[in-house]
N, C-alpha and C positions, 0 to 999 in steps of 0.2 A: 480618146478615152476621157470619161468624166467621172466625177464622184457622186454617189447617192448615199447619204447617211453613212459616209466613210467606207462604202463598198465601191471598188473600182468597176466601172461599167465599160466593157469592151465594145468596139464597133463590130459590124459583121465582117469587115475586112480583117480586123484583128483576129477574130475567131477562125476565119478560114486559114489564116497564117498559122495559128496555133494547131489547127487540124493537121497541117503538114508536119509540124513537129511531133504531134501526137502519134502519127503513123510511124515515125522513126523510133519514138519511145517504145511503142508496141513491138517493133522489130527487135529492139535491143532486149526487151524483157523476155520475149519468146526465146531468144538466143540464150539468155541467162538461165532460163528454166531448162533448156535442153542440156545444159552443162551439169545438171544435178544428177550425177551418177555415183555409184559406189567408188570410194577411194579418192575422189578429188577433194582438195581442201577449199574451204570457203575463201581463203586468200587468193587461190588460183582462179576461182570463179571471178572474183572482183577484178583481177588483173586482165583476164580475157574480156570481160565486159567493158572495161575502160578502153581496151584496144578496139573493140567493136564500135564504141561511141566515136572514137577518133576517126576511124575509117569512114564513118557516116557523116562526119563534119559537124558533130555536136559535142558539147562539153558536159561533164558531170557537175551539176550544181551542188551536190551534197558537200563538195569540198569548200564551198563558200560559207559553211555553217560551223562556227565555233572551232575553227582549225581542224575539222574532221579530215582525215587523211585518205578516205576511200571513196569510191564511186558508187558503192551500194551499201545497204544494210542487209545482212543475211542472218535471219533469225531461225534457229533450229529447235524444234520440239517445244520445250517450256520457255524458250526465249520468245517474248511476245513481240517486241519491236526494238529497233536500234541495235540489232546484233552486229558486232564489229567483226569483219572478216579476219580470219586468223589461221592457225595451223590445224584446226579441227577438220578431220576427213569424214566425208559423208558416209553413212552406213545405210544398208537396206532398211526401209521403213521409217527413216527420218522424215519428219514433216518440216519442209523448208519454205520459208517466206522470203522472197527477194523483193526488196523495195529499192527503187531507183528513180532518179530525177535527171532530166537533161535540160540544157539550155539551147534553144533553137533560135538563132538570131537574138532578138531582144526578149523572147518569151521563155517562160519556165513551164515544164510539164512534169507530172508526178504520177507514177503508177506502181502497183505492187500486186503480186499473185503468189499463191501457195501451191506447192506440189508435194508429192511423196516420192522418195527415192525408191525406185522399183528394181534396180539392178545395175548392170554395167553399161546399159544404154537407155536413153529416154524412150517413152512411148511415142507413137506417131502424132499424138495430140497432147502437147505439154500442158495446155490449159485445162485438161481434164485428167491429169495424171494423179489420180486419187487412190489407186488400189493400195491397200494396206493389209497386213496380216490380221489386224483387228477391224472387223467390218464396221464397228462403231465409229472408228476414225474416218473411214471412207464416207460414212453417212454424215458425220460432222462437217466434212469439207463440202460435200454436195449440197447439203442444206444451207451451209453458209453462203455459197454462191447464189442459191435461190433467194435468200433474204437480201443479199447485196443488190441483186438486180431489181428486186421489188422496191428497195429504197431509192435506187437511181430513177426508176420509172415514176416516182412521185415528184420528181423535179420538173415542175411545170410553172410557167408564168402565171402569177396570181396566187400561187400557193405560198407556203412559209417554209423557212429552214427547218422548223420543228417538225414538219410533215416528213421530211427525209429522215430525221433522227428518230422520230417515234416509230416509223415503219421499220427501220433497222433494228431498234431495240426490242420492239414488241414481237417481231417475227423471230428473231434469234432466241429470245428468252422463252418464247412459246415452245420451242423445240428442246428446251432444257439446258441451254448454254448461257454463258455470261458475257456481257460486253465490257470493255474497259471503261473506266469511269472518268478519267481526267486527261486523256489524250484525244485529239480531235482531228477531223478533216478541216479544210480551210479553203478560202479563196486563193486563186493563183493567177498569174499573168505576167506582168513586167517585174513582179517581185515573187519570190518563191513562197512566201507566206503572207496572205492578205486576209482582210475581213471578208466574210464572217467565219467564225468557228462553227464546225459542224460536229456536234456530239454524236456518239453511237447510241444515244437514248434521248428521249425528249417527249414533248407533248404536241399533239396536232394543233395547228393554228397558232403556234408560238413562234417567236423570233422574227427576224427581218423578212419582208415580203420578197418573193422570188420575182426578178424582173429580167426582161430581155437584156442581154449583154453580160450577165453574170457568168463567171467561169469558176467552177468549184472542183476541188480535189475531194471526192467522197470516199471515205475509208471505213470499212468494217473491220474492227479489231475485236476478236472474241475468243473464248476458250471453252474447253470441255468442263472446267472446274469453276472455282470462285473468281469473281472480278478482282480480288485483291492481288496486288503485285508489289514487287520489290525492285529496287535499283541495285545493280551489281556494283562491285567495288570500283569498276572503271568509271563510275559516275554517268554512264551513258546507256548501258544495256538494261532493258526492262524485262523482268522475268515473272512468270506466274508464281505467286507466293506458295501455292500448294504443289508446284512442279507438274501441273497438268499441261497437256498439249494445247497450243494456241495456234491461231492462224490470222491472216490479214489479206484482205482484197481491197484494191483501190483503182479507181479510174478518175481521169480528169474529164469533166463534162461541161457543156456550155449551153446556155439558153440563147438560141439564135433565132433569126426571123423565121426559119423553117421548123422551129421547135427545138426540143432537147437533142443535143448531139453528144455522143460519147467520143471524145477526141482521141483517146488512147485505145480504141477498139477497131 
């Protein structure tokens, strides 16, 4: 691993090793989404997810951050991010974002997905579990996924970080939604937060150049309402200021010799 303008560059071997961890992270997140049924508490989801991580030989790196006690962040409805698992029991039509990170060997992986609680059992496809009594919420989630992947697909050697951010923000806002203004994606590898920061909005051609060996946690954090947000009394949880529904999608991606690879897919 070498440094380029303070950005850590990984070798092809590093990236292939992170791909192994990414597959485990995907497995854990799919399991977490499958737990999102009516009546389960977010704390119980967190407990079961940590047991799953342990069974797969990985550890939850969220516990390394500021004495955080949990393996996941579980954000429901107007909670935008950093939702703390607790006694709240999921209800039908809740919009649930589960963010988790694992440490695989010496490498960190990060991913998040949002789903809708549809009943007492999950759908057969938890990554597309978007059915909601309000069709506008279903559309909000489906269009968010579309914008999220559009932004990932701009991640190409020779481009700029701003290309990812601009695609994300322009696509999302063109559909009538708002992106968060001061929380970002980030580089990741042997540290859980590395340079560069990746905003949910930006300008094409701006920011650091994308180079082979970069590994990035790309995150779309958006809402049906205003971009304004508040911090809850716990000092951790971020909520939409207007109480509108929010969502978050995240993958860890890498620029490898073979092109862009989504490590957590």
